C-alpha positions, 0 to 999 in steps of 0.5 A: 402252140407255134401254129396258133402264134403264127395264125394270131400274127396273120389275123392281126396283120389281116385286120391292119393290112385290110384297114390301113393298107400294106405300106401303112402298117409297120411290123411293130404295129402287127407285133403289138396287135398280135401280142408278140415280140418282133423276135417271135414275129421273125421266128414265124416270118422271114420278112414283111413280104412273107407276112403279106403273102400269108395275109393273102393266102389266108383270104384266098379260100374263104373268099372263093367259098363265100362267092360260091355260097352266095351263088348257091344261095341265090334262086334262079338261073345261072345268070341270076346266081351270078348277079346274086354274087354282085348283089351280096357284094353290094351289101358289103360295100355299103358298109363304112368298114368296106375297103374293097378287094384286098387282093386288088388293093395289095396288088396296087400297092406293090405294082412296082414289084411284079415278082412279089409273092403277094402279087402272084397269090393275088393273080392265082386267086383271080384265076381260081375265080375265073376258072370256077366260073368257066367250069360252071358255065361249061357245065351249063352248056354255055358256048365259049365259057372261058370268054364269058368267065373273063368278062364277068371277072372284068365286071367284078374287078371293075366294080370293086375299083369304081365302088371304092372310088365313089363309095357308091355300092349301086355300081356293084349292082349295075355291074351285076346287072351287066353280068346277068345280061351277058350270062342270060344271053349266053343261056338263050343262045344255048337254048336256041341250039 
């Protein structure tokens, strides 16, 4: 029962934080949406900071699993599969409900608090994605897989920012084309050696 209540609070917070931002949502609003009292909230979380951290922790594995799923579902070379992630993100970004990357948005809101647990969770999430790409590229025999993974991550996060600014999902597709070109060039070098 206690775990269900905690999950209900995190689910309510996730919807509110993603939709309205961390600073724009009060604990009263979270408690109301979760159908709990503030006393119950404080039984499960010491503070709003703890809840923000739990919000990002709850997004971590599902987001990584979704990227891997999109990669696996895309036909073709590793380059095509990487571009597939961007193309699927572009479809999501075209929705009026899309608010960008929850990890980046939270980090931007908490930028003046570098030690905040949520920033550490966001950084770890991005590092996990980068590590997964590096491992994937390494398994493909691509030289300098760590550098290539970092480049693709920069394209991904850059496209999140630009799409959010312009509300134009085609920027995500353009970033995917750039990622394709980088990975395809690395694959071509591997084939020559």
